[in-house]
ZAMARGU-4260 file (C-alpha; in steps of 0.2 Angstrom, whole numbers, plus 5000, padded with zeros to 4 digits):
<rodrens>
0) 4890/5026/4962 | 4893/5009/4969 | 4907/5003/4980 | 4913/4985/4981 | 4911/4975/4997
5) 4928/4975/5006 | 4925/4961/5018 | 4940/4952/5011 | 4956/4955/5021 | 4969/4966/5015
10) 4985/4956/5009 | 4997/4965/5020 | 5012/4955/5014 | 5008/4959/4996 | 5005/4978/4999
15) 5018/4980/5013 | 5028/4994/5004 | 5013/5004/4999 | 5005/5002/5016 | 5019/5013/5023
20) 5014/5026/5011 | 4995/5026/5011 | 4990/5018/5027 | 4977/5005/5031 | 4961/5015/5030
25) 4966/5022/5013 | 4971/5005/5006 | 4954/4998/5012 | 4945/5012/5002 | 4956/5008/4987
30) 4952/4989/4988 | 4933/4994/4987 | 4934/5006/4973 | 4927/5004/4955 | 4936/5013/4941
35) 4931/5015/4922 | 4946/5017/4911 | 4943/5022/4892 | 4957/5021/4880 | 4970/5008/4881
40) 4985/5015/4871 | 5001/5019/4880 | 4995/5031/4893 | 4979/5020/4896 | 4990/5004/4898
45) 5001/5013/4911 | 4986/5019/4921 | 4979/5001/4921 | 4995/4993/4925 | 4998/5004/4940
50) 4980/5003/4947 | 4980/4984/4946 | 4997/4983/4954 | 4991/4994/4968 | 4975/4984/4971
55) 4960/4994/4966 | 4944/4984/4968 | 4938/4984/4951 | 4944/4990/4934 | 4933/4991/4919
60) 4942/4993/4902 | 4934/5002/4887 | 4942/5003/4870 | 4934/4995/4855 | 4947/5001/4843
65) 4957/4987/4834 | 4976/4986/4839 | 4987/4993/4826 | 5006/4993/4823 | 5009/5010/4831
70) 5001/5004/4847 | 5016/4992/4850 | 5028/5006/4853 | 5021/5011/4870 | 5007/4998/4874
75) 5016/4984/4883 | 5001/4972/4885 | 4999/4971/4866 | 5009/4961/4853 | 5009/4957/4835
80) 4997/4943/4838 | 4984/4955/4844 | 4984/4966/4828 | 4966/4968/4823 | 4959/4963/4841
85) 4951/4977/4851 | 4964/4984/4863 | 4953/4981/4878 | 4951/4963/4875 | 4969/4960/4870
90) 4975/4969/4886 | 4963/4961/4899 | 4971/4944/4901 | 4988/4950/4905 | 4982/4964/4916
95) 4972/4952/4926 | 4987/4941/4929 | 4996/4956/4938 | 4984/4955/4953 | 4972/4941/4956
100) 4963/4951/4969 | 4957/4964/4956 | 4942/4962/4945 | 4947/4967/4927 | 4931/4968/4916
105) 4928/4974/4899 | 4914/4986/4893 | 4911/4984/4874 | 4896/4997/4871 | 4895/5015/4872
110) 4899/5026/4887 | 4882/5031/4893 | 4875/5041/4908 | 4869/5025/4916 | 4886/5016/4914
115) 4895/5031/4922 | 4884/5031/4938 | 4891/5014/4942 | 4909/5020/4945 | 4918/5031/4958
120) 4931/5037/4945 | 4931/5038/4926 | 4947/5041/4916 | 4948/5045/4898 | 4964/5043/4888
125) 4967/5047/4870 | 4950/5054/4868 | 4942/5068/4857 | 4938/5084/4866 | 4919/5082/4862
130) 4919/5065/4871 | 4929/5073/4886 | 4916/5087/4887 | 4901/5075/4886 | 4908/5063/4899
135) 4915/5077/4910 | 4898/5085/4911 | 4889/5069/4917 | 4902/5065/4930 | 4902/5082/4937
140) 4883/5082/4938 | 4883/5065/4948 | 4898/5068/4959 | 4909/5055/4949 | 4927/5059/4949
145) 4933/5063/4932 | 4951/5063/4924 | 4958/5066/4906 | 4975/5060/4902 | 4984/5061/4886
150) 5001/5063/4877 | 5005/5071/4861 | 5023/5067/4857 | 5034/5075/4870 | 5020/5084/4879
155) 5007/5077/4891 | 4991/5084/4898 | 4981/5079/4914 | 4965/5086/4920 | 4955/5082/4936
160) 4938/5086/4942 | 4933/5079/4959 | 4918/5089/4961 | 4913/5105/4970 | 4915/5098/4988
165) 4928/5085/4989 | 4935/5081/5006 | 4953/5075/5008 | 4955/5065/5024 | 4974/5065/5024
170) 4982/5079/5014 | 5000/5075/5016 | 5012/5059/5017 | 5020/5065/5032 | 5016/5055/5048
175) 5008/5065/5062 | 5020/5073/5074 | 5023/5064/5090 | 5033/5072/5104 | 5037/5066/5122
180) 5031/5077/5136 | 5042/5084/5150 | 5030/5094/5160 | 5012/5102/5159 | 5007/5116/5170
185) 4990/5119/5178 | 4983/5136/5173 | 4974/5146/5159 | 4982/5143/5147 | 4991/5127/5153
190) 5010/5127/5147 | 5017/5111/5139 | 5036/5108/5139 | 5042/5095/5127 | 5057/5084/5132
195) 5066/5088/5116 | 5066/5107/5114 | 5069/5105/5095 | 5052/5096/5094 | 5042/5112/5098
200) 5048/5120/5082 | 5040/5106/5072 | 5023/5112/5078 | 5014/5127/5071 | 5001/5139/5079
205) 4984/5132/5077 | 4989/5114/5075 | 4977/5102/5083 | 4984/5089/5095 | 4979/5075/5107
210) 4987/5067/5121 | 4991/5049/5128 | 5001/5040/5141 | 5000/5055/5154 | 5001/5051/5172
215) 4993/5063/5184 | 4984/5075/5172 | 4974/5060/5165 | 4960/5072/5159 | 4971/5075/5144
220) 4972/5057/5138 | 4961/5054/5123 | 4953/5071/5124 | 4946/5080/5109 | 4959/5088/5099
225) 4965/5104/5106 | 4973/5119/5097 | 4990/5124/5103 | 5000/5140/5102 | 5019/5140/5100
230) 5028/5152/5112 | 5045/5160/5109 | 5054/5150/5122 | 5049/5134/5114 | 5034/5129/5126
235) 5017/5126/5119 | 5000/5134/5126 | 4987/5120/5126 | 4971/5129/5133 | 4964/5129/5150
240) 4971/5115/5162 | 4966/5124/5179 | 4954/5111/5184 | 4964/5096/5179 | 4974/5085/5190
245) 4992/5088/5194 | 5004/5082/5181 | 5016/5068/5187 | 5026/5061/5172 | 5026/5054/5155
250) 5015/5055/5140 | 5015/5061/5122 | 5007/5074/5112 | 5002/5069/5094 | 4997/5080/5080
255) 4979/5078/5073 | 4979/5080/5054 | 4965/5091/5048 | 4954/5086/5033 | 4954/5099/5018
260) 4940/5102/5006 | 4944/5106/4987 | 4932/5113/4974 | 4934/5109/4956 | 4926/5116/4940
265) 4919/5106/4927 | 4929/5103/4911 | 4918/5115/4900 | 4922/5129/4912 | 4940/5124/4916
270) 4944/5123/4897 | 4943/5142/4896 | 4948/5146/4914 | 4962/5134/4918 | 4970/5132/4935
275) 4987/5124/4931 | 5000/5116/4942 | 5016/5127/4941 | 5030/5133/4952 | 5033/5150/4944
280) 5025/5163/4933 | 5036/5157/4919 | 5029/5140/4921 | 5011/5146/4922 | 5013/5155/4905
285) 5021/5140/4897 | 5007/5129/4904 | 4994/5141/4896 | 5003/5140/4879 | 5003/5121/4880
290) 4984/5121/4885 | 4980/5131/4870 | 4991/5120/4859 | 4981/5104/4865 | 4965/5113/4861
295) 4971/5118/4844 | 4977/5100/4841 | 4959/5094/4845 | 4952/5108/4833 | 4964/5102/4819
300) 4958/5084/4822 | 4940/5090/4821 | 4943/5099/4804 | 4955/5087/4795 | 4949/5070/4803
305) 4967/5066/4807 | 4981/5072/4818 | 4995/5083/4811 | 5008/5074/4801 | 5025/5072/4809
310) 5037/5086/4806 | 5025/5093/4793 | 5028/5112/4793 | 5011/5116/4784 | 5001/5106/4797
315) 5011/5114/4811 | 5007/5131/4805 | 4989/5127/4804 | 4990/5122/4822 | 4998/5138/4827
320) 4984/5148/4817 | 4971/5138/4826 | 4979/5142/4843 | 4980/5160/4840 | 4961/5160/4835
325) 4955/5152/4851 | 4946/5162/4864 | 4958/5171/4876 | 4960/5161/4893 | 4953/5169/4908
330) 4960/5170/4926 | 4953/5164/4942 | 4941/5179/4943 | 4935/5177/4925 | 4946/5192/4919
335) 4954/5189/4902 | 4973/5185/4903 | 4984/5197/4894 | 4997/5184/4888 | 5006/5182/4872
340) 5005/5165/4864 | 5022/5157/4862 | 5020/5152/4843 | 5037/5144/4843 | 5032/5132/4857
345) 5016/5128/4849 | 5025/5125/4833 | 5037/5112/4841 | 5022/5104/4849 | 5013/5102/4833
350) 5028/5096/4823 | 5032/5081/4836 | 5014/5078/4841 | 5011/5062/4831 | 5023/5051/4840
355) 5018/5040/4855 | 5033/5037/4867 | 5034/5025/4881 | 5043/5036/4893 | 5030/5050/4891
360) 5016/5037/4893 | 5025/5031/4909 | 5026/5048/4917 | 5008/5053/4913 | 5001/5036/4916
365) 5009/5036/4934 | 5003/5053/4938 | 4985/5050/4932 | 4985/5033/4942 | 4990/5042/4957
370) 4976/5055/4955 | 4964/5040/4953 | 4970/5034/4970 | 4968/5051/4978 | 4950/5051/4972
375) 4946/5034/4980 | 4957/5034/4995 | 4954/5053/5000 | 4973/5053/5003 | 4984/5067/4997
380) 4978/5083/4989 | 4972/5081/4971 | 4979/5091/4956 | 4971/5109/4954 | 4966/5105/4940
385) 4977/5105/4925 | 4995/5098/4924 | 5006/5100/4908 | 5022/5091/4907 | 5034/5093/4892
390) 5050/5085/4887 | 5053/5095/4872 | 5071/5096/4878 | 5073/5079/4870 | 5072/5086/4853
395) 5088/5090/4844 | 5091/5109/4844 | 5093/5108/4825 | 5077/5097/4823 | 5086/5083/4816
400) 5076/5066/4816 | 5076/5057/4833 | 5092/5046/4836 | 5090/5027/4836 | 5096/5020/4852
405) 5107/5005/4851 | 5118/5000/4865 | 5115/5003/4884 | 5117/4993/4900 | 5105/4995/4915
410) 5109/4990/4933 | 5096/4983/4944 | 5079/4973/4943 | 5070/4980/4957 | 5054/4990/4955
415) 5062/5004/4946 | 5073/4992/4936 | 5058/4983/4930 | 5050/4999/4924 | 5066/5003/4915
420) 5068/4986/4907 | 5050/4988/4901 | 5054/5005/4894 | 5070/4999/4886 | 5061/4985/4877
425) 5048/4996/4870 | 5060/5009/4863 | 5071/4995/4856 | 5086/4998/4867 | 5099/4985/4865
430) 5089/4976/4851 | 5101/4980/4837 | 5114/4967/4831 | 5128/4973/4842 | 5118/4980/4856
435) 5112/4973/4872 | 5106/4976/4890 | 5114/4968/4905 | 5103/4966/4921 | 5112/4965/4937
440) 5103/4961/4953 | 5107/4948/4967 | 5090/4948/4975 | 5076/4935/4973 | 5058/4938/4970
445) 5047/4941/4986 | 5029/4942/4987 | 5030/4961/4992 | 5038/4964/4975 | 5022/4960/4965
450) 5013/4976/4970 | 5026/4987/4961 | 5037/4976/4950 | 5025/4971/4936 | 5037/4959/4927
455) 5036/4947/4941 | 5022/4934/4944 | 5017/4923/4959 | 5026/4908/4951 | 5042/4918/4951
460) 5044/4917/4970 | 5062/4913/4975 | 5069/4915/4958 | 5083/4927/4954 | 5076/4944/4950
465) 5088/4947/4936 | 5084/4931/4927 | 5065/4933/4929 | 5065/4951/4923 | 5076/4947/4908
470) 5065/4934/4902 | 5049/4945/4904 | 5058/4959/4895 | 5061/4947/4880 | 5043/4943/4880
475) 5040/4962/4877 | 5052/4963/4863 | 5059/4947/4856 | 5073/4956/4848 | 5080/4962/4864
480) 5097/4956/4868 | 5097/4955/4887 | 5109/4946/4899 | 5105/4943/4917 | 5119/4943/4931
485) 5115/4938/4948 | 5130/4945/4957 | 5130/4960/4968 | 5139/4975/4961 | 5152/4980/4974
490) 5170/4979/4979 | 5169/4960/4981 | 5163/4957/4963 | 5176/4968/4954 | 5183/4953/4946
495) 5166/4951/4937 | 5161/4969/4934 | 5179/4975/4930 | 5188/4983/4916 | 5182/4971/4903
500) 5164/4972/4908 | 5163/4991/4909 | 5173/4993/4893 | 5159/4984/4884 | 5145/4995/4890
505) 5140/5012/4884 | 5131/5018/4900 | 5123/5013/4916 | 5105/5015/4922 | 5105/5013/4941
510) 5090/5009/4952 | 5098/5005/4969 | 5090/5005/4986 | 5104/5012/4997 | 5115/5027/4995
515) 5131/5016/4999 | 5127/5006/4983 | 5123/5022/4973 | 5139/5030/4978 | 5149/5014/4973
520) 5141/5013/4956 | 5143/5031/4953 | 5161/5030/4957 | 5163/5016/4944 | 5154/5026/4931
525) 5166/5041/4934 | 5181/5029/4934 | 5176/5022/4917 | 5169/5038/4910 | 5152/5031/4907
530) 5135/5040/4907 | 5125/5037/4922 | 5106/5038/4923 | 5101/5037/4941 | 5083/5035/4949
535) 5076/5033/4966 | 5060/5034/4976 | 5053/5035/4993 | 5034/5034/4995 | 5027/5048/4983
540) 5044/5056/4982 | 5055/5052/4966 | 5070/5058/4958 | 5079/5055/4941 | 5096/5062/4937
545) 5108/5061/4923 | 5127/5062/4924 | 5137/5064/4908 | 5156/5063/4907 | 5164/5080/4905
550) 5147/5088/4903 | 5138/5088/4920 | 5143/5086/4938 | 5146/5069/4945 | 5134/5060/4957
555) 5134/5066/4975 | 5123/5058/4988 | 5112/5070/4998 | 5122/5073/5014 | 5107/5071/5026
560) 5101/5055/5018 | 5118/5048/5018 | 5121/5052/5036 | 5104/5045/5041 | 5108/5029/5032
565) 5124/5027/5043 | 5116/5033/5059 | 5120/5025/5075 | 5117/5028/5094 | 5129/5027/5108
570) 5128/5010/5117 | 5126/5018/5134 | 5112/5029/5128 | 5102/5014/5120 | 5104/5003/5135
575) 5102/5015/5150 | 5097/5032/5145 | 5085/5031/5130 | 5075/5047/5125 | 5068/5043/5108
580) 5057/5030/5100 | 5072/5026/5089 | 5083/5022/5104 | 5070/5009/5110 | 5069/5001/5093
585) 5088/4999/5092 | 5088/4992/5110 | 5075/4979/5105 | 5084/4975/5089 | 5100/4972/5099
590) 5091/4961/5111 | 5085/4950/5097 | 5102/4948/5090 | 5110/4944/5107 | 5097/4932/5114
595) 5093/4922/5098 | 5108/4924/5087 | 5124/4928/5096 | 5121/4917/5111 | 5117/4902/5100
600) 5133/4905/5090 | 5143/4906/5107 | 5136/4890/5113 | 5140/4881/5097 | 5158/4887/5097
605) 5160/4880/5114 | 5153/4863/5108 | 5167/4863/5095 | 5181/4869/5106 | 5181/4878/5123
610) 5185/4896/5118 | 5188/4912/5126 | 5175/4925/5129 | 5188/4939/5125 | 5181/4942/5108
615) 5165/4947/5115 | 5162/4965/5121 | 5153/4969/5137 | 5135/4970/5130 | 5138/4954/5121
620) 5144/4945/5137 | 5128/4951/5145 | 5116/4944/5132 | 5125/4927/5133 | 5123/4928/5152
625) 5104/4931/5150 | 5102/4914/5141 | 5114/4903/5151 | 5113/4911/5168 | 5094/4916/5168
630) 5080/4906/5176 | 5085/4891/5167 | 5102/4884/5170 | 5101/4871/5157 | 5093/4868/5140
635) 5074/4869/5139 | 5065/4853/5136 | 5047/4858/5134 | 5036/4873/5129 | 5034/4877/5147
640) 5052/4879/5150 | 5053/4891/5135 | 5038/4901/5143 | 5047/4901/5160 | 5063/4908/5152
645) 5053/4921/5142 | 5044/4927/5158 | 5061/4928/5167 | 5068/4938/5153 | 5053/4950/5154
650) 5056/4952/5173 | 5074/4955/5170 | 5072/4968/5156 | 5057/4978/5162 | 5057/4976/5181
655) 5072/4970/5189 | 5084/4978/5178 | 5076/4995/5180 | 5075/4992/5199 | 5093/4989/5200
660) 5097/5004/5189 | 5087/5015/5201 | 5096/5008/5216 | 5112/5014/5207 | 5105/5031/5202
665) 5090/5035/5213 | 5077/5047/5206 | 5083/5061/5217 | 5102/5059/5214 | 5111/5075/5212
670) 5127/5078/5203 | 5142/5088/5210 | 5136/5103/5201 | 5120/5103/5209 | 5109/5097/5195
675) 5098/5081/5195 | 5106/5066/5187 | 5089/5062/5180 | 5086/5078/5170 | 5086/5084/5152
680) 5087/5069/5139 | 5090/5057/5154 | 5072/5052/5159 | 5070/5043/5176 | 5063/5026/5172
685) 5050/5016/5182 | 5049/4997/5183 | 5034/4988/5175 | 5023/4975/5184 | 5020/4960/5173
690) 5001/4958/5169 | 4997/4944/5157 | 4980/4953/5153 | 4990/4967/5145 | 4992/4963/5126
695) 5010/4969/5125 | 5016/4959/5140 | 5008/4944/5133 | 5015/4947/5115 | 5033/4949/5122
700) 5032/4932/5131 | 5023/4923/5116 | 5036/4929/5104 | 5051/4927/5115 | 5046/4909/5120
705) 5043/4904/5102 | 5060/4911/5096 | 5068/4902/5111 | 5060/4886/5107 | 5065/4887/5088
710) 5083/4891/5093 | 5083/4875/5103 | 5073/4864/5090 | 5057/4863/5101 | 5039/4865/5095
715) 5031/4882/5099 | 5013/4888/5101 | 5003/4902/5094 | 4988/4899/5107 | 4987/4915/5117
720) 4973/4909/5128 | 4982/4894/5133 | 4998/4905/5136 | 4988/4916/5148 | 4982/4901/5158
725) 5000/4894/5159 | 5006/4911/5165 | 4994/4911/5179 | 5002/4895/5185 | 5020/4900/5184
730) 5028/4910/5198 | 5037/4926/5194 | 5056/4922/5194 | 5065/4925/5210 | 5077/4940/5209
735) 5091/4929/5216 | 5090/4918/5201 | 5095/4933/5190 | 5108/4940/5202 | 5123/4933/5192
740) 5116/4944/5177 | 5114/4959/5188 | 5132/4958/5195 | 5139/4959/5178 | 5130/4973/5169
745) 5146/4982/5166 | 5143/4996/5154 | 5143/5010/5167 | 5161/5008/5173 | 5158/5020/5188
750) 5143/5010/5194 | 5146/4992/5190 | 5160/4980/5196 | 5173/4974/5183 | 5169/4957/5175
755) 5183/4947/5184 | 5189/4930/5184 | 5176/4923/5195 | 5162/4929/5184 | 5171/4922/5169
760) 5173/4905/5177 | 5155/4905/5181 | 5150/4909/5163 | 5162/4896/5156 | 5155/4883/5168
765) 5137/4887/5163 | 5142/4886/5144 | 5149/4869/5147 | 5132/4863/5153 | 5124/4870/5138
770) 5135/4862/5126 | 5128/4845/5129 | 5116/4842/5115 | 5114/4846/5097 | 5119/4863/5090
775) 5108/4878/5093 | 5100/4887/5078 | 5106/4905/5077 | 5091/4915/5071 | 5094/4929/5059
780) 5081/4944/5060 | 5069/4943/5045 | 5057/4958/5043 | 5043/4946/5036 | 5044/4934/5050
785) 5029/4938/5062 | 5038/4932/5078 | 5054/4942/5074 | 5044/4958/5072 | 5032/4954/5086
790) 5047/4952/5098 | 5055/4968/5093 | 5039/4978/5093 | 5034/4972/5110 | 5051/4974/5118
795) 5053/4992/5111 | 5035/4996/5117 | 5039/4990/5134 | 5055/4999/5135 | 5046/5015/5129
800) 5034/5012/5144 | 5049/5011/5156 | 5055/5028/5151 | 5039/5037/5146 | 5044/5038/5128
805) 5030/5037/5114 | 5030/5020/5107 | 5031/5014/5089 | 5017/5004/5083 | 5020/4987/5074
810) 5020/4995/5057 | 5032/5008/5061 | 5043/4996/5070 | 5044/4984/5055 | 5048/4998/5043
815) 5062/5006/5054 | 5070/4989/5060 | 5067/4980/5044 | 5075/4996/5035 | 5060/4995/5023
820) 5059/5010/5010 | 5040/5015/5008 | 5036/5013/4989 | 5022/5013/4977 | 5020/5008/4959
825) 5015/5026/4953 | 5031/5035/4959 | 5041/5020/4952 | 5034/5021/4935 | 5035/5040/4934
830) 5054/5041/4938 | 5057/5027/4926 | 5048/5037/4913 | 5059/5052/4917 | 5075/5042/4915
835) 5068/5035/4898 | 5067/5053/4892 | 5085/5057/4897 | 5090/5041/4888 | 5085/5048/4871
840) 5098/5062/4874 | 5112/5050/4880 | 5111/5038/4866 | 5111/5051/4852 | 5124/5062/4846
845) 5133/5073/4859 | 5122/5085/4867 | 5126/5101/4877 | 5123/5102/4895 | 5107/5113/4892
850) 5098/5098/4884 | 5099/5087/4900 | 5087/5087/4915 | 5087/5082/4933 | 5070/5079/4939
855) 5061/5078/4956 | 5043/5075/4960 | 5031/5074/4975 | 5015/5065/4969 | 5007/5068/4986
860) 5009/5087/4985 | 5008/5089/4966 | 5026/5096/4965 | 5036/5093/4949 | 5052/5101/4945
865) 5065/5098/4931 | 5081/5108/4930 | 5098/5108/4920 | 5112/5099/4929 | 5127/5109/4936
870) 5143/5109/4926 | 5157/5099/4934 | 5166/5109/4947 | 5183/5115/4941 | 5198/5113/4953
875) 5214/5123/4952 | 5231/5121/4958 | 5243/5134/4952 | 5240/5135/4933 | 5233/5118/4932
880) 5214/5115/4930 | 5204/5099/4930 | 5186/5092/4935 | 5181/5075/4942 | 5180/5068/4925
885) 5199/5071/4921 | 5213/5059/4924 | 5231/5057/4918 | 5233/5042/4907 | 5250/5034/4905
890) 5254/5018/4895 | 5265/5005/4902 | 5275/5004/4886 | 5286/4990/4879 | 5297/4987/4888
895) 5288/4992/4904 | 5293/5009/4910 | 5301/5013/4926 | 5295/5024/4940 | 5307/5038/4934
900) 5299/5036/4917 | 5282/5037/4924 | 5286/5053/4933 | 5292/5061/4917 | 5274/5060/4911
905) 5268/5070/4926 | 5276/5086/4921 | 5260/5096/4922 | 5264/5098/4941 | 5279/5108/4936
910) 5291/5098/4946 | 5282/5100/4962 | 5286/5086/4974 | 5272/5073/4974 | 5268/5057/4983
915) 5261/5042/4973 | 5250/5030/4981 | 5241/5013/4977 | 5228/5007/4989 | 5234/5020/5001
920) 5252/5014/5001 | 5266/5024/4995 | 5275/5020/4979 | 5284/5036/4979 | 5286/5048/4994
925) 5298/5061/4990 | 5299/5069/5007 | 5308/5058/5020 | 5317/5046/5008 | 5335/5046/5007
930) 5343/5050/4990 | 5349/5032/4989 | 5332/5025/4992 | 5324/5037/4981 | 5336/5033/4967
935) 5333/5014/4970 | 5314/5016/4968 | 5316/5027/4953 | 5325/5013/4943 | 5312/5000/4947
940) 5298/4994/4935 | 5281/5000/4940 | 5273/4983/4942 | 5287/4976/4952 | 5286/4991/4964
945) 5267/4988/4965 | 5270/4970/4970 | 5283/4974/4983 | 5273/4989/4991 | 5255/4982/4991
950) 5258/4963/4990 | 5246/4963/4976 | 5247/4958/4958 | 5235/4965/4944 | 5219/4955/4943
955) 5216/4945/4927 | 5208/4956/4914 | 5214/4972/4924 | 5219/4985/4911 | 5224/5000/4923
960) 5232/5003/4939 | 5224/5019/4947 | 5237/5029/4956 | 5233/5043/4968 | 5243/5059/4967
965) 5244/5071/4982 | 5254/5087/4984 | 5270/5086/4995 | 5275/5103/5001 | 5265/5117/5006
970) 5250/5115/5017 | 5236/5113/5004 | 5222/5101/5003 | 5221/5096/4985 | 5214/5081/4977
975) 5223/5078/4960 | 5215/5068/4946 | 5220/5050/4947 | 5234/5043/4937 | 5228/5029/4926
980) 5243/5018/4922 | 5238/5007/4907 | 5244/4989/4908
</rodrens>
């Protein structure tokens, strides 16, 4: 097989999100891969789209069959104008436009052995069994990875044969474990103690590890991988260290991932001895029955020359008979499997097998594309060997015809949002006379979007995502009624997305990238009693959930994920006692904010009017001082000035500052209880010596000087050679020049003097000097700006060196500090397809809870799970029962009712005393109010009382006031349903 030359550089900006999933070596292998795809119906189009978006080197299309009307329901590259043209020719142009770096070719002849030898991977979709067996045999013989993907109605099939000796270089998505070292003993075995005891439990016996950054026992640095053994006390045995030098300090231990080898059977064997992906014996049996159903469908096609007619009981019974007549399946050891064929399951498959559904194509096409990427990148474990996916739960239980979707409203035009829009357009959602789709997204198209969001093109950069996506969706279905909105959906825009908006939609499809946004949208859906289809991805992990009023539970963000999103670290820990890589990154990010944003804003404020520093906290005062009281006591005028300031900043942060900290807290300092001050998570730091020959030192100065120059409107420089020459000429800043900064580092109150009037006067005088000149440019951190990321990466790495903490590389730094969620097109397409399947159930007649499915998948580890959502939790208070979907609804009436009249409608509480609140303020508070005051309030109109208590009037278009009820009396923590007072 041939591999494309990969001399061209990888476009890291374009593939930034998937680089965090796959890594650079895997992406380079993908970029050099050659793939043959035969079959360009729905599944084939999905496979092709995903492979081109993700940057496969070359994709050759094969499908000489003419386009027909039925293709248009799931093949989004085809239109009415393509009827009669071969599917491959009609699809090529639009596919090629998705990614100019991918060669998209067409093969118009037969598939021959000579042709197959030119590819690393061959994929057949919508193919006959005879063709699959012929091509599969040739591919297995020559070591070409071979896949079969197909859907029949609501059932999908995927087969993989990567050969008898396929090596997976990196089996999992998880990053190698890295842990900081506390101590290593000399002996046989040597005992390694980790800085954080919890880290020891993340390693397993037999794990291979390597070492870096150790001082003293340097023989371990860069050594060949060593196996370890986890001790009960949390220490790790690492082999013989008897002859090694004495351990001094620092260092990190890093897990070494082991390659794995898999062996696949050829299709002619696997057809009768299938290994299926399943999570339970019941799933194995169901997969075996679906396997036989597919085989029987091929037999039917061979005998009748056509597939079974839709919902034809005669054809369906013939398929069942053919399935029963098939040779019994065999187990892994060749033994016959004693299983009963589920005839009812096979019958339902046959009845619905004629349909081609866009959501099913999306799911199978995504998983198939991921398997192609596994084959060429050798990243992640491939399927072993058959996957069957069915969504027969979409069928009405009484087998009525499929419902026709009419009205629905999605939210979002990100990666998942684009996939949802594509699916909605293909199934005709919102294409009816009164239907419509609203796309809400406030973001603009960026280059990194193009590798996952196929509705966008390079010419769309900078345009609103919602508008571009809406126009692209209309091109897929000209009847689609789609309205773009470019406003963020949150508390600030409830005048836009208010009562009128939500009353006009029948449901919401949410594809949001933060749990805060998800919680807000879910709360709005609960408030307005709207169905919510919710999807999310992170790398190869994906989920799709459905929430139906009064039928299922409501949305709840995972506690761990929500907590990590809002995580913060103590300021004192970050500035003086870091112990983790995350601490160093937070410190570096804070440095950027203080040095290049806050300081510029402070100087600009003093230009307008001399203001007090009282609004700044201590750490902010310190960062302002670092700019105006550092090496330069006036504004820089040249590039040399900026470099001198950056060098002084380096010395302050990584040498002088650490030296001063150690003078306050010496390495041997002992606390009153006899323990060392520098122990446990508090690691004793050491000052660094500046060395321009070290890349990280130079990178810090280069980035800091350029950012400082930009802030002052001066030209910068990228010339590292010239910078090294300049640094040799510049003297290191005198510590006395930085003394004012040292004397006012105030965060440890027990160790530092108070920031008094003298220091304040000194800082004000310095600021007055700096106010002479044009305003400074406050810099806002941008994850795609090289100097921004370089500064944070270098600063964090140097800080890590100070404290002996494993540093983060630039890629990890950008992901964490830029809050980038790893993402790839395959997972995105799969979850969008899963959402589309639930859509069929939502828009039809009411369905029982048993019809709906939550879904979770892990494409890296071949884990697929679907389950029935929980019922809404029932809450009780005395005899009263309710769920999260219930509320008390009370009309305002004409004339408007008084508070006393409103209370009369709340008799379900059996006269129990309650308090009634709006926006947290009491309208009625029975305890503690005098009878006179109580009576006075009871006689007031509700809206008058609202205005008096909250100082707010109902917003234009607002239809209800939501009042909170809480129990006043016994000590019970009860959250009652909201009271909706209809205006």
